[in-house]
C-alpha positions, 0 to 999 in steps of 0.5 A: 595716647595722653589724658589732658585735665586743666585747672587754674581758671576762674573769675578775675578782674580786668588787669588780673592775673591767672595761671592756668595748668594742664596735667597730662598722664602717660609718659608720652607727654614729652614728645607732643607740642602742647597748645592752648586754645580758647573759644568764647561763646558764638565764636570758633576755638582759636589757638593761643599759645604753643610750645614745642616738645622741647620747650624751646620754640613757643608761640602766640596769637597776636592778641596775648602776646606779651601778656601770656606766657606758655611753659612746660615742665615735662619732669612734672607732665604738665603745661602752663599758661601765665596770663597776666593783664586780663581783659574782658575779651579774654574771657572763653573756655581755654583748652589744653591740647596736644599734637604729635609729629612735626612742631607746627602751632597751628596745625592739627592737635590730637588730644584734648582736655575737657576746658576751663572757664576763664571769666574777666570782669570789666 
């Protein structure tokens, strides 16, 4: 079992940057695939980025490729999402999630944070 707490969301103008952090409790963190998801009003939750437990494999949705970077620091039980060149369409609630089992970024995730709001103004 893990608990996830996101931070770093806020209001930013288009073209700006934010870094989201997800702090995980428990020593089991290192064995999980970690993902970032987002959900805009009226839309379903979609995976944005994911990273394997070792950090050796990453995945990005086409819409954020080249702008967002996911990373993790297992020693600190923390995963990050660096968000650059933000666009209004990036506005959403961003969720941190953890997945057990094999590495499959688009697979089911077992644990979820409460979410953090990211708003990008035009």
